[in-house]
TORKE-963892 format. One record per residue (C-alpha): residue in three letters; x, y, z. Coordinates in steps of 0.25 Angstrom, whole numbers. Each point is the difference from the previous one (the first is absolute). Layout:
{residuo->ala px->X py->Y pz->Z}
...
END
This chain:
{residuo->met px->-321 py->134 pz->-745}
{residuo->leu px->8 py->12 pz->-6}
{residuo->thr px->-7 py->12 pz->-6}
{residuo->ala px->3 py->13 pz->-7}
{residuo->thr px->-9 py->12 pz->5}
{residuo->pro px->-3 py->12 pz->-8}
{residuo->asp px->10 py->10 pz->10}
{residuo->leu px->12 py->-9 pz->-5}
{residuo->arg px->3 py->12 pz->-12}
{residuo->gly px->8 py->8 pz->10}
{residuo->gly px->-11 py->6 pz->6}
{residuo->ser px->-8 py->3 pz->-14}
{residuo->asp px->-14 py->-5 pz->-2}
{residuo->ala px->-1 py->5 pz->-14}
{residuo->tyr px->-3 py->-15 pz->-5}
{residuo->ser px->-9 py->-6 pz->12}
{residuo->asn px->-14 py->6 pz->-5}
{residuo->thr px->3 py->-6 pz->-15}
{residuo->ile px->-13 py->-2 pz->-6}
{residuo->cys px->1 py->-12 pz->-10}
{residuo->asp px->-11 py->-2 pz->-11}
{residuo->ser px->-6 py->-11 pz->6}
{residuo->gly px->-4 py->10 pz->12}
{residuo->arg px->8 py->-6 pz->10}
{residuo->leu px->11 py->5 pz->8}
{residuo->pro px->12 py->-11 pz->-3}
{residuo->thr px->6 py->-9 pz->9}
{residuo->met px->10 py->6 pz->9}
{residuo->thr px->12 py->-11 pz->-3}
{residuo->val px->13 py->5 pz->-3}
{residuo->ala px->-5 py->-2 pz->-15}
{residuo->gly px->-11 py->9 pz->3}
{residuo->asp px->9 py->10 pz->5}
{residuo->phe px->10 py->-1 pz->-10}
{residuo->ala px->-11 py->0 pz->-12}
{residuo->ala px->-7 py->12 pz->6}
{residuo->trp px->13 py->7 pz->1}
{residuo->ala px->4 py->-3 pz->-14}
{residuo->leu px->-13 py->3 pz->-6}
{residuo->asp px->2 py->13 pz->8}
{residuo->leu px->13 py->4 pz->-5}
{residuo->arg px->2 py->11 pz->-10}
{residuo->leu px->14 py->5 pz->-7}
{residuo->asp px->-2 py->12 pz->8}
{residuo->asp px->-1 py->-8 pz->12}
{residuo->ile px->16 py->-5 pz->-3}
{residuo->pro px->12 py->7 pz->2}
{residuo->glu px->9 py->6 pz->-10}
{residuo->asp px->11 py->-9 pz->3}
{residuo->val px->-9 py->-12 pz->3}
{residuo->gln px->-5 py->3 pz->-15}
{residuo->ala px->16 py->1 pz->-5}
{residuo->ala px->3 py->-12 pz->7}
{residuo->ala px->-11 py->-8 pz->-5}
{residuo->cys px->4 py->4 pz->-15}
{residuo->arg px->14 py->-1 pz->2}
{residuo->gln px->-3 py->-14 pz->4}
{residuo->leu px->-8 py->-3 pz->-11}
{residuo->leu px->9 py->6 pz->-10}
{residuo->asp px->11 py->-10 pz->5}
{residuo->gly px->-10 py->-12 pz->1}
{residuo->ile px->-3 py->4 pz->-17}
{residuo->gly px->15 py->-1 pz->-2}
{residuo->cys px->2 py->-12 pz->7}
{residuo->ala px->-11 py->-6 pz->-8}
{residuo->val px->8 py->4 pz->-15}
{residuo->ala px->11 py->-6 pz->5}
{residuo->ala px->-6 py->-14 pz->1}
{residuo->val px->-7 py->3 pz->-12}
{residuo->arg px->15 py->4 pz->-4}
{residuo->gly px->7 py->-11 pz->5}
{residuo->asp px->-12 py->-11 pz->-3}
{residuo->ala px->1 py->-2 pz->14}
{residuo->ala px->-15 py->-7 pz->0}
{residuo->pro px->-6 py->-3 pz->-12}
{residuo->tyr px->-10 py->-9 pz->4}
{residuo->ala px->-7 py->12 pz->7}
{residuo->thr px->-3 py->7 pz->-13}
{residuo->ser px->-2 py->-13 pz->-9}
{residuo->val px->-10 py->-3 pz->11}
{residuo->ala px->-7 py->12 pz->2}
{residuo->thr px->-2 py->1 pz->-16}
{residuo->ala px->-5 py->-13 pz->-1}
{residuo->leu px->-13 py->4 pz->11}
{residuo->gly px->-7 py->9 pz->-11}
{residuo->ala px->1 py->2 pz->-15}
{residuo->ala px->6 py->10 pz->-6}
{residuo->ala px->-2 py->13 pz->4}
{residuo->thr px->0 py->13 pz->-5}
{residuo->ala px->3 py->14 pz->4}
{residuo->ser px->-16 py->1 pz->3}
{residuo->thr px->-4 py->-13 pz->5}
{residuo->pro px->-8 py->2 pz->14}
{residuo->gly px->5 py->-8 pz->11}
{residuo->phe px->15 py->-1 pz->-5}
{residuo->ala px->12 py->7 pz->5}
{residuo->thr px->15 py->-1 pz->-3}
{residuo->ile px->10 py->-8 pz->3}
{residuo->ile px->13 py->10 pz->6}
{residuo->gly px->12 py->1 pz->-11}
{residuo->asp px->-6 py->-10 pz->-9}
{residuo->gly px->-12 py->6 pz->-5}
{residuo->arg px->-8 py->-10 pz->-4}
{residuo->arg px->-15 py->1 pz->7}
{residuo->ala px->-8 py->-12 pz->10}
{residuo->pro px->-10 py->0 pz->7}
{residuo->ala px->1 py->8 pz->12}
{residuo->val px->2 py->-8 pz->10}
{residuo->ala px->9 py->-9 pz->-7}
{residuo->ala px->7 py->14 pz->-4}
{residuo->ala px->2 py->0 pz->16}
{residuo->phe px->6 py->-13 pz->0}
{residuo->ala px->11 py->2 pz->-11}
{residuo->asn px->4 py->13 pz->6}
{residuo->gly px->-1 py->-5 pz->14}
{residuo->val px->10 py->-9 pz->-5}
{residuo->leu px->9 py->7 pz->-9}
{residuo->val px->0 py->12 pz->13}
{residuo->his px->6 py->-9 pz->8}
{residuo->ala px->7 py->-9 pz->-10}
{residuo->leu px->13 py->3 pz->4}
{residuo->asp px->0 py->4 pz->15}
{residuo->phe px->5 py->13 pz->-4}
{residuo->asp px->-13 py->5 pz->6}
{residuo->asp px->-4 py->9 pz->13}
{residuo->thr px->-1 py->-5 pz->14}
{residuo->his px->-8 py->6 pz->9}
{residuo->ala px->11 py->-3 pz->14}
{residuo->gly px->-11 py->-3 pz->10}
{residuo->gly px->-9 py->-8 pz->-7}
{residuo->leu px->13 py->-7 pz->-9}
{residuo->val px->-11 py->1 pz->-11}
{residuo->his px->3 py->5 pz->-14}
{residuo->ala px->-11 py->11 pz->1}
{residuo->thr px->0 py->3 pz->-14}
{residuo->ala px->-2 py->-12 pz->-8}
{residuo->ala px->-10 py->-2 pz->10}
{residuo->val px->-8 py->12 pz->-7}
{residuo->leu px->6 py->6 pz->-12}
{residuo->pro px->-7 py->-13 pz->-7}
{residuo->thr px->-15 py->3 pz->5}
{residuo->ala px->2 py->14 pz->1}
{residuo->phe px->3 py->1 pz->-16}
{residuo->ala px->-7 py->-11 pz->-5}
{residuo->ala px->-13 py->4 pz->8}
{residuo->gly px->3 py->15 pz->-3}
{residuo->glu px->1 py->-3 pz->-17}
{residuo->glu px->-11 py->-9 pz->1}
{residuo->arg px->-9 py->11 pz->7}
{residuo->val px->5 py->11 pz->-8}
{residuo->ala px->4 py->7 pz->13}
{residuo->asp px->9 py->13 pz->0}
{residuo->gly px->14 py->1 pz->7}
{residuo->gln px->-7 py->5 pz->12}
{residuo->glu px->-9 py->-11 pz->3}
{residuo->val px->11 py->-10 pz->-3}
{residuo->leu px->10 py->4 pz->8}
{residuo->thr px->-10 py->4 pz->13}
{residuo->ala px->-2 py->-15 pz->0}
{residuo->ala px->14 py->-5 pz->-3}
{residuo->val px->3 py->9 pz->13}
{residuo->ala px->-13 py->-10 pz->8}
{residuo->gly px->7 py->-12 pz->-4}
{residuo->tyr px->14 py->5 pz->5}
{residuo->glu px->-7 py->4 pz->15}
{residuo->leu px->-6 py->-14 pz->0}
{residuo->val px->9 py->-11 pz->-5}
{residuo->cys px->13 py->7 pz->8}
{residuo->arg px->-10 py->0 pz->11}
{residuo->leu px->-4 py->-14 pz->0}
{residuo->gly px->14 py->-6 pz->-2}
{residuo->ala px->6 py->10 pz->11}
{residuo->ala px->-12 py->-5 pz->12}
{residuo->val px->9 py->-11 pz->3}
{residuo->pro px->14 py->4 pz->-5}
{residuo->his px->6 py->-13 pz->-7}
{residuo->gly px->-10 py->-8 pz->1}
{residuo->phe px->-4 py->-5 pz->-11}
{residuo->his px->14 py->-2 pz->-4}
{residuo->ala px->3 py->-6 pz->14}
{residuo->arg px->-11 py->-12 pz->-5}
{residuo->gly px->2 py->-2 pz->-16}
{residuo->phe px->-9 py->8 pz->-5}
{residuo->his px->5 py->10 pz->-11}
{residuo->ala px->-6 py->15 pz->6}
{residuo->thr px->-2 py->9 pz->-11}
{residuo->ser px->-10 py->-12 pz->-7}
{residuo->val px->-7 py->-3 pz->14}
{residuo->cys px->-4 py->15 pz->0}
{residuo->gly px->2 py->6 pz->-13}
{residuo->val px->-14 py->-7 pz->-1}
{residuo->phe px->-6 py->9 pz->8}
{residuo->ala px->8 py->12 pz->-5}
{residuo->ser px->-4 py->-4 pz->-14}
{residuo->ala px->-15 py->-2 pz->2}
{residuo->leu px->-2 py->13 pz->7}
{residuo->val px->7 py->7 pz->-10}
{residuo->ser px->-10 py->-7 pz->-11}
{residuo->ala px->-10 py->4 pz->8}
{residuo->arg px->3 py->14 pz->3}
{residuo->leu px->1 py->2 pz->-16}
{residuo->ser px->-13 py->-7 pz->-1}
{residuo->gly px->-8 py->9 pz->7}
{residuo->leu px->-5 py->-12 pz->11}
{residuo->asp px->-8 py->5 pz->13}
{residuo->val px->7 py->-4 pz->13}
{residuo->asp px->-8 py->-15 pz->2}
{residuo->leu px->4 py->-3 pz->-15}
{residuo->val px->14 py->3 pz->5}
{residuo->val px->0 py->-8 pz->10}
{residuo->asn px->-6 py->-11 pz->-6}
{residuo->ala px->12 py->-1 pz->-10}
{residuo->leu px->10 py->1 pz->10}
{residuo->gly px->-7 py->-11 pz->9}
{residuo->ile px->1 py->-9 pz->-14}
{residuo->ala px->14 py->6 pz->-2}
{residuo->gly px->3 py->-8 pz->14}
{residuo->ser px->-3 py->-13 pz->-7}
{residuo->cys px->12 py->2 pz->-12}
{residuo->ala px->9 py->5 pz->10}
{residuo->ser px->14 py->-9 pz->-3}
{residuo->gly px->15 py->-1 pz->-3}
{residuo->ser px->9 py->-8 pz->4}
{residuo->leu px->14 py->0 pz->3}
{residuo->glu px->5 py->-13 pz->-5}
{residuo->phe px->6 py->4 pz->-12}
{residuo->leu px->13 py->5 pz->10}
{residuo->his px->2 py->-15 pz->0}
{residuo->thr px->-1 py->-4 pz->-13}
{residuo->gly px->4 py->15 pz->-10}
{residuo->ala px->-14 py->-1 pz->-6}
{residuo->thr px->-4 py->13 pz->-4}
{residuo->thr px->-14 py->-3 pz->5}
{residuo->lys px->2 py->14 pz->8}
{residuo->gln px->0 py->8 pz->-13}
{residuo->leu px->-15 py->-6 pz->-1}
{residuo->his px->-5 py->6 pz->14}
{residuo->pro px->-3 py->14 pz->-3}
{residuo->gly px->-7 py->-4 pz->-14}
{residuo->leu px->-10 py->-9 pz->5}
{residuo->ala px->-3 py->9 pz->14}
{residuo->ala px->-3 py->12 pz->-10}
{residuo->leu px->-8 py->-10 pz->-9}
{residuo->asn px->-9 py->-6 pz->11}
{residuo->gly px->-3 py->13 pz->6}
{residuo->met px->-7 py->5 pz->-12}
{residuo->val px->-6 py->-13 pz->-1}
{residuo->ala px->-5 py->2 pz->16}
{residuo->val px->-6 py->14 pz->-4}
{residuo->arg px->-7 py->-6 pz->-12}
{residuo->leu px->-7 py->-11 pz->8}
{residuo->ala px->-2 py->8 pz->12}
{residuo->thr px->-8 py->9 pz->-12}
{residuo->asp px->-9 py->-10 pz->-4}
{residuo->gly px->-3 py->-5 pz->13}
{residuo->ala px->9 py->-9 pz->6}
{residuo->glu px->4 py->3 pz->16}
{residuo->gly px->12 py->0 pz->8}
{residuo->pro px->1 py->2 pz->14}
{residuo->gly px->2 py->11 pz->7}
{residuo->ser px->8 py->-2 pz->12}
{residuo->ile px->13 py->-6 pz->-13}
{residuo->phe px->12 py->6 pz->10}
{residuo->glu px->-5 py->-2 pz->13}
{residuo->gly px->-10 py->-11 pz->2}
{residuo->glu px->3 py->-13 pz->5}
{residuo->tyr px->3 py->-7 pz->-13}
{residuo->gly px->2 py->12 pz->-6}
{residuo->leu px->16 py->5 pz->-5}
{residuo->phe px->9 py->2 pz->11}
{residuo->arg px->-6 py->-12 pz->9}
{residuo->thr px->0 py->-10 pz->-11}
{residuo->tyr px->13 py->3 pz->-9}
{residuo->leu px->9 py->5 pz->14}
{residuo->gly px->-7 py->-6 pz->11}
{residuo->val px->-3 py->13 pz->6}
{residuo->asp px->-9 py->11 pz->6}
{residuo->val px->2 py->12 pz->-6}
{residuo->asp px->-4 py->14 pz->8}
{residuo->ala px->-8 py->7 pz->-13}
{residuo->lys px->6 py->14 pz->3}
{residuo->arg px->12 py->-5 pz->-8}
{residuo->leu px->-7 py->0 pz->-11}
{residuo->thr px->-9 py->11 pz->2}
{residuo->asp px->8 py->12 pz->6}
{residuo->asp px->0 py->12 pz->-3}
{residuo->leu px->-3 py->-2 pz->-13}
{residuo->gly px->3 py->13 pz->-10}
{residuo->asn px->8 py->5 pz->11}
{residuo->arg px->10 py->-11 pz->1}
{residuo->trp px->5 py->-4 pz->-15}
{residuo->glu px->9 py->-12 pz->-3}
{residuo->thr px->0 py->2 pz->-14}
{residuo->arg px->10 py->10 pz->4}
{residuo->glu px->9 py->-11 pz->6}
{residuo->ile px->2 py->-8 pz->-11}
{residuo->thr px->14 py->-3 pz->-4}
{residuo->ile px->3 py->0 pz->-16}
{residuo->lys px->12 py->-10 pz->-2}
{residuo->pro px->12 py->1 pz->-7}
{residuo->tyr px->3 py->-13 pz->-2}
{residuo->pro px->-7 py->-12 pz->-6}
{residuo->val px->1 py->-7 pz->9}
{residuo->cys px->-6 py->-5 pz->16}
{residuo->gln px->-2 py->13 pz->7}
{residuo->leu px->5 py->-7 pz->12}
{residuo->ser px->14 py->1 pz->-5}
{residuo->his px->0 py->15 pz->-4}
{residuo->ala px->5 py->5 pz->10}
{residuo->ala px->12 py->-11 pz->2}
{residuo->leu px->3 py->3 pz->-14}
{residuo->asp px->-1 py->15 pz->3}
{residuo->ala px->10 py->-1 pz->10}
{residuo->leu px->11 py->-10 pz->-9}
{residuo->arg px->-1 py->11 pz->-11}
{residuo->cys px->6 py->10 pz->9}
{residuo->leu px->12 py->-10 pz->-1}
{residuo->leu px->1 py->2 pz->-14}
{residuo->pro px->8 py->-3 pz->-9}
{residuo->leu px->5 py->-13 pz->6}
{residuo->asp px->9 py->-12 pz->-6}
{residuo->gly px->-10 py->-10 pz->2}
{residuo->thr px->15 py->-10 pz->-1}
{residuo->thr px->5 py->6 pz->13}
{residuo->ile px->-12 py->-1 pz->8}
{residuo->asp px->1 py->-13 pz->10}
{residuo->glu px->-16 py->5 pz->7}
{residuo->ile px->-12 py->9 pz->0}
{residuo->arg px->-4 py->-2 pz->12}
{residuo->phe px->-16 py->10 pz->1}
{residuo->arg px->-6 py->0 pz->12}
{residuo->val px->-17 py->-2 pz->-2}
{residuo->his px->-12 py->1 pz->5}
{residuo->thr px->-4 py->-13 pz->6}
{residuo->asp px->-13 py->-1 pz->-10}
{residuo->ser px->8 py->1 pz->-13}
{residuo->thr px->8 py->-11 pz->3}
{residuo->pro px->-11 py->-11 pz->-7}
{residuo->ile px->-2 py->8 pz->-10}
{residuo->val px->15 py->5 pz->-7}
{residuo->leu px->8 py->-8 pz->8}
{residuo->glu px->-6 py->-13 pz->1}
{residuo->pro px->4 py->-13 pz->-4}
{residuo->ala px->14 py->5 pz->-2}
{residuo->asn px->1 py->-10 pz->-11}
{residuo->leu px->-9 py->5 pz->-8}
{residuo->lys px->4 py->16 pz->3}
{residuo->val px->14 py->-4 pz->-5}
{residuo->arg px->-4 py->-6 pz->-11}
{residuo->pro px->-16 py->4 pz->-5}
{residuo->arg px->-5 py->-9 pz->-10}
{residuo->ser px->-8 py->10 pz->-8}
{residuo->ser px->2 py->17 pz->-3}
{residuo->tyr px->-13 py->1 pz->10}
{residuo->glu px->5 py->-8 pz->11}
{residuo->ala px->15 py->8 pz->0}
{residuo->lys px->-10 py->13 pz->3}
{residuo->phe px->-2 py->-6 pz->12}
{residuo->ser px->14 py->-3 pz->4}
{residuo->leu px->8 py->9 pz->6}
{residuo->pro px->14 py->-7 pz->0}
{residuo->trp px->-3 py->0 pz->-17}
{residuo->cys px->-5 py->13 pz->0}
{residuo->ala px->13 py->8 pz->9}
{residuo->ala px->8 py->-10 pz->-9}
{residuo->ala px->-6 py->6 pz->-12}
{residuo->leu px->2 py->14 pz->6}
{residuo->val px->13 py->-1 pz->3}
{residuo->val px->5 py->-7 pz->-14}
{residuo->asp px->-7 py->7 pz->-9}
{residuo->gly px->-1 py->14 pz->7}
{residuo->asp px->-16 py->1 pz->-1}
{residuo->leu px->-12 py->-7 pz->2}
{residuo->thr px->-10 py->0 pz->-11}
{residuo->ile px->-11 py->-6 pz->-9}
{residuo->his px->11 py->-5 pz->-7}
{residuo->ser px->9 py->-6 pz->12}
{residuo->phe px->-11 py->-12 pz->-1}
{residuo->glu px->1 py->-4 pz->-12}
{residuo->pro px->0 py->-16 pz->-1}
{residuo->glu px->13 py->-1 pz->-7}
{residuo->arg px->5 py->7 pz->13}
{residuo->leu px->-2 py->-8 pz->10}
{residuo->thr px->11 py->-9 pz->-4}
{residuo->gln px->11 py->10 pz->2}
{residuo->glu px->11 py->-6 pz->8}
{residuo->pro px->5 py->12 pz->7}
{residuo->val px->-12 py->4 pz->4}
{residuo->arg px->-4 py->-14 pz->4}
{residuo->arg px->14 py->-1 pz->8}
{residuo->leu px->-3 py->13 pz->7}
{residuo->ala px->-14 py->-4 pz->5}
{residuo->ala px->6 py->-11 pz->8}
{residuo->arg px->7 py->9 pz->6}
{residuo->val px->-11 py->8 pz->5}
{residuo->ser px->-5 py->-3 pz->18}
{residuo->tyr px->-9 py->8 pz->8}
{residuo->glu px->-5 py->1 pz->15}
{residuo->glu px->-12 py->4 pz->2}
{residuo->ala px->-3 py->12 pz->8}
{residuo->ser px->-12 py->5 pz->11}
{residuo->tyr px->-2 py->12 pz->-10}
{residuo->gly px->-16 py->-1 pz->5}
{residuo->gly px->-12 py->8 pz->-7}
{residuo->val px->-1 py->-7 pz->-15}
{residuo->pro px->10 py->-5 pz->-8}
{residuo->ala px->0 py->9 pz->-12}
{residuo->asp px->1 py->11 pz->7}
{residuo->ala px->14 py->-6 pz->7}
{residuo->pro px->12 py->6 pz->-3}
{residuo->gly px->11 py->-7 pz->-8}
{residuo->asp px->13 py->-2 pz->7}
{residuo->val px->12 py->-8 pz->-6}
{residuo->thr px->16 py->-3 pz->2}
{residuo->val px->8 py->-4 pz->-10}
{residuo->thr px->12 py->-8 pz->3}
{residuo->leu px->13 py->0 pz->-11}
{residuo->ser px->9 py->-10 pz->-2}
{residuo->asp px->12 py->9 pz->6}
{residuo->gly px->-9 py->0 pz->13}
{residuo->arg px->-6 py->12 pz->-1}
{residuo->lys px->-14 py->5 pz->5}
{residuo->leu px->-10 py->9 pz->-10}
{residuo->glu px->-12 py->3 pz->8}
{residuo->ala px->-13 py->9 pz->-4}
{residuo->ser px->-14 py->1 pz->4}
{residuo->val px->-14 py->8 pz->-5}
{residuo->glu px->-9 py->4 pz->9}
{residuo->val px->-13 py->-4 pz->-10}
{residuo->ser px->0 py->-4 pz->-16}
{residuo->arg px->3 py->9 pz->-10}
{residuo->gly px->-18 py->3 pz->-6}
{residuo->his px->-3 py->0 pz->14}
{residuo->pro px->-8 py->9 pz->5}
{residuo->arg px->11 py->6 pz->9}
{residuo->asn px->8 py->-1 pz->-10}
{residuo->pro px->-8 py->2 pz->-13}
{residuo->met px->1 py->-1 pz->-14}
{residuo->thr px->-1 py->15 pz->-8}
{residuo->glu px->-8 py->1 pz->-12}
{residuo->glu px->11 py->2 pz->-9}
{residuo->asp px->5 py->-16 pz->8}
{residuo->val px->-14 py->-6 pz->-3}
{residuo->ile px->2 py->5 pz->-15}
{residuo->gly px->14 py->-3 pz->-1}
{residuo->lys px->-6 py->-14 pz->4}
{residuo->leu px->-9 py->0 pz->-11}
{residuo->ala px->9 py->2 pz->-11}
{residuo->gly px->11 py->-9 pz->3}
{residuo->ala px->-11 py->-10 pz->3}
{residuo->thr px->-8 py->0 pz->-13}
{residuo->gly px->12 py->6 pz->-10}
{residuo->leu px->-12 py->10 pz->-6}
{residuo->ser px->4 py->13 pz->-6}
{residuo->ser px->4 py->12 pz->7}
{residuo->gly px->-13 py->6 pz->-7}
{residuo->arg px->-9 py->-11 pz->6}
{residuo->val px->4 py->-1 pz->14}
{residuo->glu px->-2 py->15 pz->1}
{residuo->thr px->-16 py->-2 pz->-8}
{residuo->leu px->-2 py->-12 pz->12}
{residuo->ala px->5 py->7 pz->11}
{residuo->gly px->-7 py->12 pz->-3}
{residuo->leu px->-14 py->-6 pz->-2}
{residuo->ala px->3 py->-11 pz->12}
{residuo->leu px->5 py->11 pz->10}
{residuo->gly px->-12 py->9 pz->-7}
{residuo->leu px->-10 py->-10 pz->1}
{residuo->ser px->-9 py->10 pz->10}
{residuo->ala px->-3 py->9 pz->-14}
{residuo->gln px->-2 py->-12 pz->-10}
{residuo->pro px->-16 py->0 pz->-5}
{residuo->thr px->4 py->-16 pz->-4}
{residuo->leu px->11 py->-10 pz->2}
{residuo->glu px->1 py->-3 pz->-14}
{residuo->pro px->12 py->9 pz->-1}
{residuo->leu px->8 py->-6 pz->10}
{residuo->leu px->-3 py->-14 pz->-3}
{residuo->thr px->4 py->3 pz->-15}
{residuo->ala px->12 py->7 pz->4}
{residuo->thr px->4 py->-15 pz->9}
{residuo->arg px->1 py->-8 pz->-16}
{residuo->tyr px->14 py->-6 pz->0}
{residuo->pro px->5 py->0 pz->-12}
{residuo->thr px->-1 py->-12 pz->-10}
END
């Protein structure tokens, strides 16, 4: 049986003697160690560049949610959330704001809606090591619980960073492990991040946080079967994770108990879902010194992250006349193939806009034909464009042994023209990756392009989000997100 010991925080024992309100020392499990660290965390403990990265990611997540509202990408999220509670006013306790929409709903319902909206366009960020959409797992609960508790920006930002660290470490403990077994790692791991963020903002002690994490473990879910049908269930996953994480905290607060060994136990997360043992050090090693929040990629394209490096390589060769191309051949990481390249017939002729986002052939063809790849590239009527379909059919691939995780792999492409010439391009990592990052200005530009908000609104929203730690409440920020009707 695996155990986590108090010295796994890079030699620090700052949390090893934390006393719970019950007067007992917390059980030294992974959940106990992480809970104690998260409760002890203060904003001053977080390096300034990590704080800045978290604020950029939260701003990017807001932009993705507003863009989803603008494009009516997941209307059922807001309709279901608002139906779960009576109409609320600005002063209604226990209610929170739906980003972009402006209406309010019970906090757990608002978290659900916001999780769906952040992820609805698949434009939200990705942690390469864990292949998790980190902000979709963190922002919905940080904002809903933060608003419900009237927390200030410092409290919300600190809780968000704790959530980022947990969801990224859980996903990265077995690289590509969840996806290989048909699970959506964002959803499976995100429910624990939601519970941790909510628990910290709710002021729980360590024992109650451990119970909440244990309860959350019975809600960890998310199937990748949508890849074979064109369904949009993936949009729902972060919302369900946010809702269930917050409910887990409420249950723990009212006396429900959860297993403290939810991560490393015989029937814990990794043995049950993946059939493997995980060294507890992978989850808790160097907490407070090594920050996974720094390692999150902000997307330039609203498509699966596993296509980004390949698309960046192809972009290097633009402009190209699609009618003069005989073949576009990519070299891809082996683990990317079943997600963005197979089955080939569905990738060439996707049945839905969402399915097109998980097709490297279709995305590559659209990039060449249109010269760019934006949220407008996936409007339903564009799926039947014959120039894109014809070119998508000429996309091929070969698997390469790049090593490492697929979202960290380079992009390599060879374009063969009808006159026999071959054009080649490669990139080390995709744009937005921590080794090729988007600047603050890039993120603001993405926000403006995706949301259609006026320059003044964009400036206001960016200022409030990037300066989150100085905000006395979340109200001005959430008010600024409302998309014009």
